[in-house]
BADRENMI-180211 format. One record per residue: residue in one letter; x, y, z of N, C-alpha, C, O in turn. Coordinates in steps of 0.001 Angstrom, whole numbers, plus 500000, padded with zeros to 6 digits. Example, Ala and Ser with C-alpha at 12.3 -4.5 7.8 and 13.67 -1.06 7.14 Angstrom:
2
a513190494310507800512300495500507800513200496700507800514236496681508465
s512850497750507080513670498940507140512900500030507870513409501138508039
***
This chain:
342
m214366209349484449214412209554482993215777210091482597216239211060483199
p216439209504481614217775209965481212217749211433480820216803211904480190
a218799212148481202218850213586480939218926213879479451218464214926478997
n219515212949478681219710213193477253218573212641476401218704212576475178
r217489212250477002216363211685476270215685212772475437215380213848475951
l215449212494474153214820213471473279213365213682473661212668212748474058
k212918214927473533211523215280473781210914215765472468211457216658471816
v209786215173472086209147215465470812207732215973471044206903215277471630
a207461217187470582206143217797470754205245217455469568205704217394468427
f203961217233469848202976217004468798201614217466469308201442217698470505
l200649217599468401199322218053468791198528216903469360198350215881468698
g198049217056470576197234216032471212196828216505472583197572216285473539
p195678217147472728195257217665474032195402216606475110194946215478474923
p196022216936476225196304215935477252195089215152477716195194213944477926
a193937215796477884192764215091478404192314213991477445192182212834477844
s192081214343476203191621213341475246192717212320474967192433211141474751
f193949212766474970195077211858474750195127210814475849195204209619475563
s195086211243477098195177210316478219194027209313478184194226208110478351
h192830209832477966191654208983478016191676207951476902191508206759477158
q191881208396475666191760207490474531192974206585474376192821205381474167
v194175207144474476195357206329474238195559205317475354195845204151475083
q195415205744476604195645204816477707194626203694477706194970202539477954
s193350204033477423192307203014477479192450201980476381192112200815476589
q192949202381475201193041201464474076194382200760473989194437199612473546
l195451201398474392196779200819474220197415200382475520198493199787475508
q196764200666476659197287200321477980198717200810478161199616200038478494
i198914202105477937200244202687478064200230203739479146199153204184479543
p201386204157479641201460205143480704200903206486480276200683206709479085
p200668207397481230200171208730480900201189209519480107202348209113480017
p200772210675479511201674211433478643203015211792479251204009211873478529
s203073212010480556204323212449481170205430211408481020206613211747481039
s205040210130480870206062209093480721205900208320479423206445207226479275
f205161208877478495204851208197477237206078208157476347206675209198476072
s206462206980475893207663206861475064207452205853473949206493205081473966
l208351205869472987208183205060471791208099203556472045207333202883471355
p208838202997472989208715201555473186207289201109473483206937199955473237
h206465202012474010205079201658474305204204201702473051203084201190473055
i204713202313471980203888202521470797204205201548469689203311200872469180
i205466201467469306205856200793468085205340199348468097205557198616469063
g204670198951467038204138197610466913202779197437467557202188196363467448
r202246198491468249200977198326468935199946199353468510198746199104468625
i200387200498468022199426201545467721198747201308466381199399200931465407
e197441201529466331196679201409465097196335202808464629195873203628465423
f196552203098463348196282204439462842194800204770462887193958203932462566
v194483206002463290193128206508463231193189207914462686194237208557462742
s192065208411462152192078209720461525191828210846462513192009212014462170
n191414210520463736191304211558464752192644212261464870193685211604464898
s192635213592464938193881214344464872194871213935465950196072213867465692
c194381213659467161195284213287468253196107212061467878197322212044468076
f195446211029467333196146209800467009196944209933465733198012209333465615
l196462210696464781197194210919463544198532211566463856199565211131463347
f198524212603464690199757213287465044200644212394465912201871212443465818
l200016211586466748200767210665467587201533209661466740202718209424466975
q200861209068465752201548208079464937202660208717464119203740208142463979
a202400209906463577203442210584462811204668210830463683205799210614463247
a204442211281464914205564211513465832206259210205466178207488210139466208
a205472209164466440206053207886466837206900207281465735208026206846465977
e206353207253464507207074206613463415208263207454462950209262206908462481
s208161208785463076209286209639462707210492209397463601211635209545463168
f210232209021464854211317208825465816211417207363466246211791207057467379
d211074206468465317211191205035465560212634204688465923213579205275465397
n212781203736466820214102203269467272214906204372467951216136204328467975
t214211205352468497214875206451469196214321206546470608213116206406470818
d215190206782471568214732206958472948214160208363473073214879209310473395
a212865208491472817212239209809472809210971209803473647210249208807473703
e210719210913474285209485211114475042208550211981474202208940213065473767
l207321211518473969206359212258473168205508213140474070204887212660475018
l205485214439473764204816215418474609203612216014473888203794216784472945
p202376215680474302201196216253473648201019217721473999201244218120475142
h200616218527473019200344219948473223198965220279472668198483219629471741
v198342221289473243196953221579472892196812222377471612195696222542471120
s197903222879471054197821223648469811199143223563469067200174223227469649
f199106223871467769200335223933466984201267224996467556202479224793467629
a200695226128467959201508227223468498202248226784469758203407227153469953
d201597226006470611202262225517471815203432224602471467204473224646472122
a203263223778470443204339222886470026205516223685469472206672223385469767
f205210224718468656206262225595468148207000226282469293208228226360469292
t206249226774470260206833227480471399207735226554472207208783226967472703
a207317225303472332208126224340473078209494224157472430210496224008473130
v209545224168471100210830224054470398211628225347470535212830225311470799
q210967226481470359211650227772470469212272227950471850213392228446471969
q211550227547472890212034227718474262212854226521474752213239226469475921
q213117225574473874213943224405474164213340223502475237214052222772475926
v212028223566475363211323222620476220211220221277475508211232220223476143
a211117221326474184211113220121473357212252220212472352212617221300471907
d212806219058472000213888219027471015213343219113469595213971219703468717
y212174218524469373211565218503468052210052218699468185209476218503469255
a209435219086467085207975219117466991207578218525465649208222218791464634
v206519217722465641206000217111464422204650217756464126203689217573464873
i204584218527463012203421219364462717202920219081461300203728219023460373
p201597218902461104201084218667459745201249219908458881201006221030459326
f201668219689457638201918220804456725200927220832455571200483221906455165
e200574219665455037199611219623453949199023218235453792199613217234454198
n197830218204453184197163216948452864197080216818451351196852217806450652
s197265215609450844197293215402449398195951215684448738195896215931447534
t194861215651449514193533215931448975193090217355449266192580218040448380
n193281217807450506192772219109450938193767220251450811193377221414450917
g195032219953450589196015221012450451196648221431451759196713220649452708
s197113222665451805197920223153452927197121223291454215195917223547454197
v197825223113455342197242223332456668197468224802457028198596225218457293
v196395225573457036196500227024457200197142227394458543197937228331458618
q196790226651459603197345226983460923198868226904460926199534227707461579
t199414225942460202200867225805460144201487226943459344202522227484459735
l200866227309458232201375228434457445201373229723458265202297230527458150
d200352229926459085200306231133459911201451231150460921201993232214461220
l201821229993461444202967229936462351204260230223461598205150230898462114
l204356229708460379205560229957459576205639231411459124206730231914458852
a204494232096459039204521233529458723205259234291459816205927235288459544
d205133233812461063205875234352462214205893235877462208206957236493462281
r204724236474462122204601237929461962205156238711463143205553239867462991
n205186238087464325205694238772465515207062238245465959207494238494467084
a207726237526465081209081237018465348209146236221466648210036236429467473
l208196235311466820208156234482468030208999233223467903209374232624468910
y209303232811466656209951231523466447211225231677465613211429230978464621
t212056232591466036213252232930465249214284231809465213215141231796464329
d214221230868466153215219229799466213214671228459465743215335227432465887
v213477228461465188212852227213464742213145226984463264213078227922462471
e213467225756462885213699225417461480213181224018461183212968223216462092
v212980223732459889212562222404459444213798221527459257214797221962458684
c213719220282459748214852219370459577214443218034458966215300217195458690
g213139217827458752212710216558458178211235216582457837210538217558458112
e210765215499457234209358215372456882208934213928457042209760213017457094
y207590213735457120207054212382457252205686212324456586204879213240456739
y205424211243455845204156211064455147203331209974455835203844208904456163
l202040210266456048201161209328456737199847209195455971199165210191455730
t199490207969455590198244207719454866197050207825455809197105207354456945
v195967208450455332194783208723456148193577207976455580193272208105454394
h192889207196456419191685206472456006190487206907456849190621207208458035
h189319206934456218188086207319456905187039206224456782187058205432455840
c186116206188457753184978205264457728183685206050457954183694207127458549
l182569205488457465181243206039457733180659205250458894180446204043458783
l180398205927460010179980205272461244178534205612461589178082206736461373
v177808204622462131176409204815462544176190204175463908176982203346464357
r175093204576464564174771204013465878174589202503465766174061202000464775
k175027201802466782175040200339466764173649199778466487172661200189467096
g173597198835465558172349198155465250171433198887464299170362198378463967
t171827200084463845170948200874462977170760200216461614169651200202461080
y171831199675461054171765199053459733172409197660459813173583197497459480
p171633196657460259172192195312460464172814194704459213173740193900459311
s172310195084458029172827194511456781174021195278456240174540194937455177
g174470196314456954175602197097456512175289197958455306174131198275455035
w176347198339454575176185199241453435175289198648452342174586199384451651
a175314197336452189174483196692451169172995196902451449172178196909450529
g172655197072452713171257197255453063170887198685453418169808198933453957
y171785199637453118171497201033453457170318201541452629170288201371451410
d169345202169453302168091202572452657167973204073452409166903204559452043
g169073204814452607169029206247452337168382207073453420167967208204453167
s168286206530454637167553207213455702168402208127456580167858208765457482
i169702208216456355170542209107457158170172210552456852170078210949455691
t169962211334457910169516212724457742170541213762458187170343214956457961
k171643213323458821172635214284459294173996213612459391174102212447459775
l175027214358459040176399213864459076177257214746459970177095215966459989
y178182214118460719179103214833461601180545214451461260180846213287460999
t181420215442461268182856215156461202183646216444461391183073217526461518
h184966216312461409185848217475461448185846218132460069185767217422459066
p185931219469459981185847220163458687186798219641457619186438219620456442
q188006219217457999188974218771456994188578217451456336189071217127455255
a187696216690456974187346215373456432186356215457455284186336214566454435
w185526216508455228184526216602454160185168216509452783184755215706451946
g186169217328452560186797217390451247187534216126450869187780215885449687
q187894215308451852188613214067451570187670212921451204188113211867450748
c186374213133451407185370212086451139184269212604450218183125212160450319
d184590213518449336183584214214448543182838213290447576181645213486447345
n183502212308447020182843211434446052181668210688446669180575210671446102
l181885210075447817180811209356448498179701210304448912178521209990448759
l180075211460449436179078212417449913178224212942448760177009213089448897
s178856213218447641178127213736446492177190212696445891176105213027445413
q177611211453445919176826210398445281175670209916446149174579209647445645
h175911209804447476174909209185448342174296210118449381173279209781449987
f174901211291449597174413212151450670174249213599450217174426214528451005
k173917213779448975173716215115448443172506215763449117171422215181449166
g172707216967449630171624217685450298171435217333451756170624217959452439
i172173216334452257172076215945453666172815216966454531173909217403454174
e172223217349455666172830218338456561174183217857457063174339216699457451
r175170218769457052176510218472457543176816219342458756176591220552458736
q177329218721459803177633219440461035179120219301461360179617218197461582
d179824220443461384181238220431461777181369220203463275180602220754464063
v182345219388463664182652219181465082184164219263465273184917219336464302
s184599219252466524186007219534466842186965218444466393188140218728466160
s186509217221466266187374216125465813186507215010465261185306214962465527
t187110214113464492186363212973463976185928212048465113184869211425465041
s186744211963466154186381211142467306185132211704467997184269210952468450
k185052213036468068183871213666468655182628213349467826181546213149468377
a182786213303466502181664212962465627181144211564465949179935211347466025
a182063210619466139181655209254466480180949209212467828179982208472468009
e181437210007468770180808210053470094179373210572470000178468210027470632
i179171211628469210177828212207469054176865211178468466175741211020468941
v177320210488467434176464209492466779176139208339467731175037207791467692
s177085207977468575176845206870469511175731207191470499175083206284471021
k175506208474470757174498208899471737173220209419471092172241209694471786
e173224209557469756172089210143469055170948209135468972171119208031468454
m169779209524469487168627208628469504167456209162468680166572208396468298
g167439210462468403166273211070467790166310211159466280165318211556465670
e167422210802465656167524210893464199168520209874463682169315209326464446
h168477209626462403169443208726461774170647209567461369170630210239460338
a171683209522462184172887210316461938174063209397461659174045208217462007
a175093209960461021176320209209460738177516210112460964177403211337460946
a178658209491461176179901210230461397180963209745460431180995208572460059
i181826210656460032183038210274459295184173210286460300184537211333460835
a184722209124460547185778208996461556186568207722461253186498207183460149
s187311207256462240188215206133462032187644204826462540186647204801463261
k188295203738462149187930202426462664188145202372464173187350201786464908
f189223202989464616189495203020466060188390203774466795187957203349467866
a187925204906466219186851205677466842185583204845466943184846204958467923
a185321204010465940184144203140465977184233202165467142183258201966467867
e185392201564467319185593200620468417185504201323469764184898200814470706
h186111202488469840186159203204471108184778203672471569184453203595472754
h183969204158470624182662204707470986181518203715470795180356204059471015
g181834202508470394180813201484470305179782201716469217178588201513469438
v180236202142468036179323202342466906179700201371465783180771200765465805
d178802201234464804179040200329463690179719201044462526179507202236462307
i180526200312461795181113200828460556180160200474459416179997199305459067
l179534201500458841178631201269457717179414201054456428179023200244455588
k180540201791456270181376201632455084182794202076455424182993203124456039
e183777201273455019185175201592455278185825202273454081185332202203452955
n186954202939454359187799203542453310186991204396452337187000204170451127
i186297205378452894185419206218452080186132207446451533185500208277450879
e187414207581451780188164208712451228188181208610449711188132207514449153
d188250209761449047188222209797447579189375209034446959189214208374445933
r190530209126447581191732208525447013192377207586448026192482207896449213
a192804206434447526193476205479448404194797206032448913195300205597449949
d195369207008448174196644207593448577196457208890449364197371209713449426
n195284209076449963195026210262450785196056210328451910196044209499452819
t196939211310451846198120211343452714198336212730453312198129213746452648
t198750212755454558199137214004455204200652214047455359201271213087455819
r201231215160454972202685215335455124202958216181456362202397217265456525
f203811215678457216204222216377458427205637216928458248206481216303457607
l205883218099458820207234218625458895207758218455460310207012218573461283
i209047218178460410209690218011461713210555219241461970211412219589461158
f210320219898463115210997221140463450211956220934464619211734220085465483
r213032221730464627213996221713465722214459223138465987214107224061465253
n215258223312467051215818224614467393217231224708466823218069223837467056
t217479225785466070218778225936465397219923226166466375221081225925466033
r219619226629467594220680226973468545221134225783469388222110225879470133
v220426224669469268220760223498470077221718222591469314221415222148468207
e222869222320469910223848221421469303223621220006469821223468219791471024
r223602219043468901223389217651469275224587216820468824225102217026467725
p225036215886469659226223215087469313225986214132468151226930213784467442
a224726213696467939224442212733466874223162213117466158222186213520466792
q223162212997464852221975213294464076221052212088464031221497210942464087
l219738212371463928218766211311463730218780210886462273219376211556461430
e218120209767461978218180209196460633217747210185459567218394210300458526
f216639210911459824216140211818458799217001213069458638216820213825457683
e217929213292459556218831214439459468220172214081458819220925214967458415
q220463212793458720221763212371458226221828212424456703220811212264456027
p223030212650456162223213212605454704222841211236454166223035210226454844
s222311211195452959221896209934452360223105209043452090224144209505451620
t222945207745452398224005206771452124223695205959450872224466205082450481
s222549206264450245222145205540449043223036205910447869223553207025447785
t223207204945446956223993205226445758223233206158444817223837206808443964
e221887206223444974221089207125444158221056208502444813221023208617446038
a221066209534443992221023210903444517219673211153445188218626210776444664
t219715211790446348218511212097447101218221213588447031219090214416447302
t216999213917446668216607215315446570216579215967447944216131215364448919
r217056217192448011216961218006449221215890219061448999215884219742447973
k214996219194449951213957220211449880214332221400450754215011221243451768
t213893222577450362214134223800451126212848224607451162212138224691450160
l212545225198452307211373226051452456211825227470452760212586227696453700
i211358228420451969211740229825452128210473230685452138209573230473451325
s210404231639453042209296232599453060209849233983452730210995234304453045
f209001234801452083209427236164451755208215237051451498207104236567451284
a208451238349451525207427239345451187208021240288450152209232240507450110
i207147240843449317207606241719448234206927243079448337205991243270449113
d207414244003447551206761245297447403205633245116446384205887245038445182
h204399245050446861203272244766445982203006245889444970202298245679443986
s203559247054445206203330248171444286204334248185443134204215248986442206
s205324247293443202206368247264442188206032246224441116206000245033441425
p205781246628439874205440245682438807206529244619438618207715244930438506
g206091243358438586207033242266438351207813241823439564208711240988439446
a207492242366440746208273242035441938208215240544442260209235239941442591
l207031239950442166206911238526442472207614237687441407208316236728441730
a207425238045440151208083237313439065209602237370439207210288236372438989
n210118238525439566211565238670439739212086237778440865213156237179440759
a211307237701441946211717236864443076211728235391442682212648234654443036
l210710234970441953210619233562441581211682233166440569212156232030440583
l212058234079439701213087233779438712214449233510439351215307232864438749
i214641234002440560215904233771441265216104232280441516217219231770441408
f215022231589441851215131230153442100215562229420440835216414228533440882
k214973229792439713215347229169438439216807229454438104217533228576437640
a217223230692438346218588231081438005219632230250438750220749230066438266
h219258229748439932220206228972440729219908227474440681220420226707441496
g219080227066439722218826225639439517217967224992440574218051223782440784
l217125225788441257216235225251442283214849225035441673214257225960441117
n214346223825441779213068223460441177211919223786442117211790223159443168
l211076224759441759209931225128442593208895224010442572208474223573441501
t208480223544443755207497222467443846206173222923444438205158222254444244
s206153224046445158204887224577445670205052226033446081206134226475446466
i203929226774445986203875228167446427202596228352447229201516227982446770
n202708228920448418201549229224449246201621230675449707202689231286449681
t200501231218450124200469232583450654199608232653451898198691231853452089
r199920233623452737199065234002453867199096235524453965200103236139453614
p198011236144454437197993237606454578199128238099455467199454237478456479
s199714239203455083200813239755455874200316240391457165201060240482458142
l199050240835457171198414241547458281199025242927458521198716243590459512
k199891243349457609200412244715457676199533245660456866199308246808457249
r199047245157455750198131245914454904197257244917454157197729243862453733
a195971245257453996195046244343453335195515244007451923196000244871451192
w195361242720451550195674242214450219197175242208449913197586242218448753
q197961242192450951199387241964450780199766240690451532199187240376452572
y200732239973451000200921238594451436202364238247451780203313238914451369
i202481237168452558203751236480452760203714235234451889202746234475451921
f204764235026451118204834233894450203205708232798450805206718233066451455
f205288231552450568206051230388451023206395229555449799205505229066449102
v207672229396449542208125228656448375208908227438448830209833227539449636
e208523226286448299209268225066448557209974224685447266209364224681446196
c211241224369447364212011224032446178212891222825446461213169222494447614
g213322222175445389214137220991445542215362221025444642215384221715443623
r216375220274445031217580220136444215218235218807444560218143218327445690
t218884218233443585219701217042443822221125217520444078221764218048443168
p221633217349445285222952217897445639224057217448444690224130216284444297
s224913218401444334226079218126443495227142219161443823226876220131444532
d228336218953443310229411219920443536229068221272442916229497222320443400
e228289221229441841227960222467441130226915223309441867226937224536441775
n225999222661442599224913223438443205224912223430444741223904223765445364
k226032223050445343226044222947446801225840224294447496225456224325448665
e226086225391446810225864226709447381224613227375446803224406228574446994
a223784226610446102222637227189445391221672227898446322221220229003446021
v221352227279447444220377227875448363220930229174448954220217230175449025
l222181229162449373222789230365449957222846231508448942222600232664449287
k223170231181447701223239232211446669221852232745446335221685233944446108
a220859231862446305219491232294446041218991233208447148218336234214446875
l219292232869448388218878233704449516219535235079449459218907236092449764
d220791235100449070221484236387448960220818237277447914220657238478448131
d220432236693446785219745237463445741218344237868446185217882238965445871
l217672236987446914216323237296447384216317238486448342215374239277448351
r217359238606449137217415239721450082217426241064449362216995242074449919
h217917241077448128217941242317447354216650242519446557216360243630446116
a215878241446446374214683241532445537213390241514446336212313241671445761
t213469241327447649212269241235448479212384242165449680213461242685449973
e211268242370450372211280243190451588211914242429452740212572243020453597
f211714241119452758212426240254453701212325238828453171211430238515452387
c213232237976453595213149236559453266213730235753454423214566236240455184
r213278234536454534213750233673455619213909232248455115213036231711454434
d215027231654455459215298230258455155214791229411456319215277229536457443
w213801228538456043213234227694457092213941226347457190213546225496457987
g214974226149456391215755224931456505215641224020455292214771224194454439
s216537223049455236216566222049454170216556220654454789217023220457455911
w216015219686454039215889218336454563215793217336453414215592217718452262
k215938216053453739215856214999452733214412214761452300213508214674453130
d214214214657450998212901214329450445212562212888450797213292211968450431
q211445212689451515211057211349451938209949210752451073209475209651451354
l209540211448450047208426210962449218208828209693448462208022209138447715
***
C-alpha cells in the first residue's frame, strides 16, 4: 500500500461492515477497502453503516483513499486527532430530524480530547426508506394491505423521517427501537408469531430476504443527511482535495464557519451580545445548537454556524469576530471554514 495513501475514517462496525459489504459488493475486507472497489457499484441504503460508507466514498471520489470503519463517532474523531486517519466523515444533521446529538457532544470537547481536529468540508446524502415485511406475507403488496401489522421495528432516527405514513396507517401500532435499520429487517425476516414490519432500505430487503411492502416512505423526497469532513490541523499536505480547494467558479461561493462558545449565564444579555458580534462582522447566522456544558446544570455550550461570500472587504471577518468573541464569552473555538456544498 502506498505510504502517501489517504486514510478516511467513518462509522461502520467492522463485523457488520465485513459481512454485509463483502457479501453484496464482492469487495475486499476493510483493511484493504478502497474507493476503486466502490465507485459505480455501491447502492445507497439507509442502514447507518452503508450510509456513512457512501458519504465517505463519494466525498473522496477519484482519490486514492483507504476507508477505515470505526465502531463509534468518538473512535473516528480519535483516529484523526492521533493521525491514524487523515480525515473522518461524520453525520452532522438530517433535514427532517435535525442535529445529530452524538456529533455535537464530540464538538463540545469538554475534556479537550480533540484539540487538533477541524472541519474542512461537507457532503449531502439523500436518504430513502422502505416498509419491509416477511416474504410472502402480503402477495398483493401495498394495494392489498389489510391493516394487520401489529408491530414495527427500526432505528430511532427513522421514526421521525416517516411520520406521515406512520400517523396515517399505523397509529397506535407498537414501535420497537433497534440498533440499526438493517437489524430491523433481520428481525422481521425471522418473525413467525406476529405480523411485523421494518423501516429499512431496499438493500436491507434484498440482504435479509424480505418483501418491500412500500418504497420511499420518508415524509420528504429531499430527506437528506449532511456530513462534515474533519482533518487534523497539524498535518501538512502537499495537495488539497477538491472540497478543500478555492472555488474556480465565476460565481461567488459561500464559505461556512462553525464556532462553539460558552457564556456567563448569570450576565444579562450575554448570549445576545455574543450573537450580535457575528452581525457586526457581516457573518450570516444559519444555525444555532446547544449541548449541556456538564459544568453546572442548565448551562450550555453553543454551536453557531455562519456563512459569508468571500470578498476583499470581509476576508478577515471570521478572525475579527473570534477576537471579539474571546472578550464576550468564557471561551470560544473556531472549528474551521469550508465551501458550502448545498
